[in-house]
C-alpha positions in Angstrom: 0.9 -5.5 -18.8 -2.3 -7.5 -18.0 -5.2 -6.8 -15.7 -7.5 -9.5 -14.3 -9.9 -9.8 -11.4 -10.4 -12.6 -8.9 -13.5 -12.8 -6.8 -11.9 -13.8 -3.3 -14.3 -14.5 -0.5 -13.1 -15.1 3.0 -15.6 -17.6 4.4 -14.0 -17.8 7.8 -14.7 -14.2 8.8 -17.8 -12.0 8.4 -19.1 -8.4 9.1 -21.2 -6.8 11.6 -24.2 -4.9 10.7 -23.3 -1.2 10.1 -25.7 1.5 9.5 -28.6 0.1 7.2 -26.4 -2.6 6.1 -27.1 -6.0 7.5 -24.3 -8.4 9.1 -22.7 -10.8 6.6 -21.1 -14.2 7.4 -18.4 -13.7 4.9 -16.1 -11.0 3.7 -16.0 -10.5 -0.2 -12.6 -9.1 -1.5 -12.8 -8.8 -5.3 -9.1 -8.3 -6.1 -7.7 -6.7 -9.3 -4.4 -8.0 -10.4 -2.0 -5.9 -12.4 0.7 -8.2 -13.8 3.7 -8.0 -16.1 2.9 -8.9 -19.7 3.2 -12.7 -20.6 6.9 -13.5 -21.1 8.2 -10.3 -19.5 11.6 -11.3 -17.7 11.7 -11.8 -14.1 9.2 -14.2 -13.4 8.4 -15.2 -10.7 7.7 -11.6 -9.8 7.6 -9.7 -6.6 4.1 -9.2 -5.3 2.8 -5.9 -3.9 -0.6 -5.7 -2.1 -2.3 -2.2 -2.3 -4.9 -1.0 0.2 -7.0 1.7 -1.2 -8.5 4.9 0.7 -11.7 5.1 2.1 -14.6 5.6 -0.5 -13.0 3.9 -3.5 -10.8 1.5 -5.4 -12.4 1.9 -8.8 -9.9 3.1 -11.2 -8.3 5.7 -9.0 -4.9 4.1 -8.7 -5.0 2.2 -12.0 -2.1 4.3 -13.6 0.1 3.8 -10.5 -0.4 0.2 -10.4 -0.1 -0.4 -14.1 3.3 1.4 -14.0 4.3 -1.0 -10.9 3.3 -3.9 -13.2 5.1 -2.8 -16.3 8.3 -2.5 -14.0 8.0 -6.2 -13.2 5.8 -6.4 -10.1 2.4 -8.2 -9.5 0.2 -5.6 -7.9 -2.8 -6.8 -6.2 -5.5 -4.4 -5.1 -8.6 -5.7 -3.2 -11.7 -3.8 -2.9 -12.0 -3.8 1.1 -15.4 -4.8 2.1 -17.9 -1.9 3.2 -15.4 0.9 2.3 -15.7 1.4 -1.5 -17.9 3.8 -3.5 -20.0 1.0 -4.4 -20.4 -0.5 -1.0 -20.5 2.0 1.9 -21.6 0.4 5.2 -22.0 3.3 7.5 -18.8 4.1 9.4 -15.9 2.1 8.0 -13.8 3.0 10.9 -15.8 0.4 13.0 -14.4 -2.3 10.6 -10.9 -0.9 10.4 -9.3 -3.5 12.8 -10.4 -6.2 10.4 -8.7 -4.8 7.3 -5.1 -6.1 8.1 -6.6 -9.7 8.1 -8.1 -9.0 4.8 -4.7 -8.0 3.3 -3.2 -11.2 4.7 -6.0 -13.3 3.3 -5.5 -11.6 -0.1 -1.7 -12.5 -0.1 -2.8 -16.0 0.7 -5.1 -16.1 -2.1 -3.0 -14.6 -4.8 -0.2 -17.0 -3.8 -2.7 -19.8 -4.2 -4.2 -18.7 -7.6 -1.4 -16.9 -9.2 1.1 -20.0 -8.6 4.5 -19.7 -10.2 3.7 -16.0 -11.3 4.5 -14.6 -7.8 7.6 -15.2 -5.6 6.5 -15.9 -2.0 9.7 -14.6 -0.7 9.5 -11.1 -2.2 6.2 -9.5 -0.9 5.5 -5.8 -0.1 2.6 -3.8 0.8 1.4 -0.1 0.0 -1.5 2.0 0.6 -3.2 5.4 0.6 -4.8 7.2 3.4 -7.0 4.6 5.1 -4.9 2.1 3.3 -1.8 3.7 4.6 -3.2 3.1 8.1 -3.6 -0.5 7.1 -0.1 -0.7 5.6 1.4 0.6 8.8 -0.4 -2.0 10.9 0.5 -4.9 8.6 4.1 -3.8 8.5 4.7 -2.8 12.1 2.0 -3.5 14.6 1.9 -6.4 17.0 -1.8 -6.6 16.3 -1.5 -7.9 12.9 2.0 -8.0 11.6 2.8 -10.1 8.6 6.3 -11.1 8.6 6.1 -11.9 4.9 6.2 -8.2 4.2 9.7 -7.1 3.3 8.7 -3.6 2.4 6.1 -1.1 3.2 5.0 2.2 1.1 2.5 4.6 3.0 1.0 7.3 1.0 -0.6 10.0 3.2 -1.2 7.6 5.9 -0.8 7.7 9.8 -0.4 5.4 12.9 -4.0 4.7 14.3 -4.7 2.2 17.2 -5.5 -1.3 16.4 -6.9 -2.8 19.6 -4.0 -3.4 22.1 -1.4 -3.7 19.5 1.9 -1.9 19.5 3.8 -0.4 16.7 7.4 -1.5 16.2 7.7 -3.6 19.4 10.6 -5.9 18.1 9.4 -5.3 14.4 11.7 -4.1 11.7 10.2 -3.4 8.1 11.7 -0.9 5.7 9.2 1.8 5.2 8.8 4.7 2.6 6.4 7.4 3.9 5.1 9.8 1.3 3.1 12.8 2.5 2.0 16.4 1.2 2.7 19.2 3.4 -0.5 20.7 2.2 -2.6 17.6 3.1 -6.0 18.7 4.7 -7.4 15.2 5.2 -4.5 13.5 7.0 -2.2 16.4 8.4 1.3 16.4 7.4 2.3 16.4 11.2 0.7 12.8 11.3 3.1 11.6 8.5 6.1 13.1 10.3 5.0 11.4 13.4 4.8 8.2 11.9 8.2 8.5 10.4 9.6 9.4 13.8 8.2 6.4 15.3 9.3 4.0 12.7 12.7 2.4 13.2 15.4 2.3 10.3 15.5 1.8 7.6 12.9 4.6 7.2 12.3 7.2 4.4 10.0 10.2 4.3 9.3 11.9 1.0 7.6 15.2 1.6 5.7 16.5 -1.3 5.8 20.4 -1.1 2.4 21.6 -1.7 1.1 18.4 -2.1 -2.6 17.6 -1.2 -4.2 14.3 -0.2 -4.8 12.9 -3.5 -3.1 14.2 -6.7 0.6 13.0 -5.9 -0.6 9.4 -5.9 -2.7 9.3 -9.2 0.3 7.9 -11.1 -0.2 10.7 -13.7 3.4 10.7 -15.5 2.5 14.5 -16.7 2.3 15.8 -13.0 5.8 16.4 -11.5 4.5 15.3 -8.1 2.9 12.1 -9.3 5.8 11.2 -11.6 8.2 11.7 -8.5 6.1 9.6 -6.2 5.9 6.7 -8.9 9.4 6.8 -9.3 10.3 6.8 -5.7 8.0 4.0 -4.8 9.4 1.8 -7.6 13.2 2.6 -6.7 12.2 1.7 -2.9 10.5 -1.6 -4.0 13.5 -2.4 -6.5 15.9 -2.2 -3.6 14.0 -4.1 -0.9 12.1 -6.5 -3.0 14.5 -7.0 -6.1 17.8 -6.4 -4.4 18.9 -3.7 -7.2 22.2 -2.4 -6.3 21.7 1.1 -7.3 18.1 1.6 -6.5 18.6 3.8 -3.4 20.8 6.0 -5.3 18.1 6.2 -8.0 15.6 7.2 -5.3 17.8 10.0 -4.2 18.2 11.2 -7.7 14.6 11.0 -8.5 13.5 13.0 -5.5 16.3 15.6 -5.9 14.3 18.4 -7.2 13.8 20.9 -4.2 10.9 22.6 -6.1 8.9 19.4 -5.9 10.0 17.5 -2.7 12.4 16.7 0.2 13.7 13.3 1.0 14.7 12.3 4.5 16.1 8.8 5.4 17.8 6.8 8.1 19.3 3.4 7.2 
């Protein structure tokens, strides 16, 4: 597994002033790439773009993304401008409508610089918290739907307004929503509402007693986190790799009633 960073900058779009931060004519999107080791079978690999939660990319999701890469995916994790620990620009929600276009820009750039390493016909998107909101918009909102996205994983996210866009108006994207029923940041009811509104194929993995952060750390020693990692890989394996038994694996990996409950509609 390999990690590298590309200093992407979108020169076509800028940022408004926010709080004490001045306006900017560009949008800097440095992107960490987690890729399979050189020579690992499966090239060109499926691409998954991951949108982080508010307040940080850092190394918070590294274990999860390293596991995806080791399983044969290129995972691209941009630092969304103005919303990381290193660069807070007042209220990030003011810039939220611009983040789906950041995801699309990163897809374009990864396809450009990674060349034959990535399969442009097998692209997915995932995100946590704020990133889950962005993921739902890119996967299913008329404001900013990217039809290249063949599957979406929403970790502790919810539907949020994006201008005049509408969710799931003649749009169908397979979605796996994962939500802890003890989440005090984004209430579990918001995750259930997003699941109810999403057309099939749809999946909801409820993490019993799960909070807003721990289940998504990628920590293999934690039963909740290990289940989430396995479930996301099974989901992507089915919809991005066409693995025949992947949905059966998803059901098997989430079958422990002490940890989680899986609901689905195909």
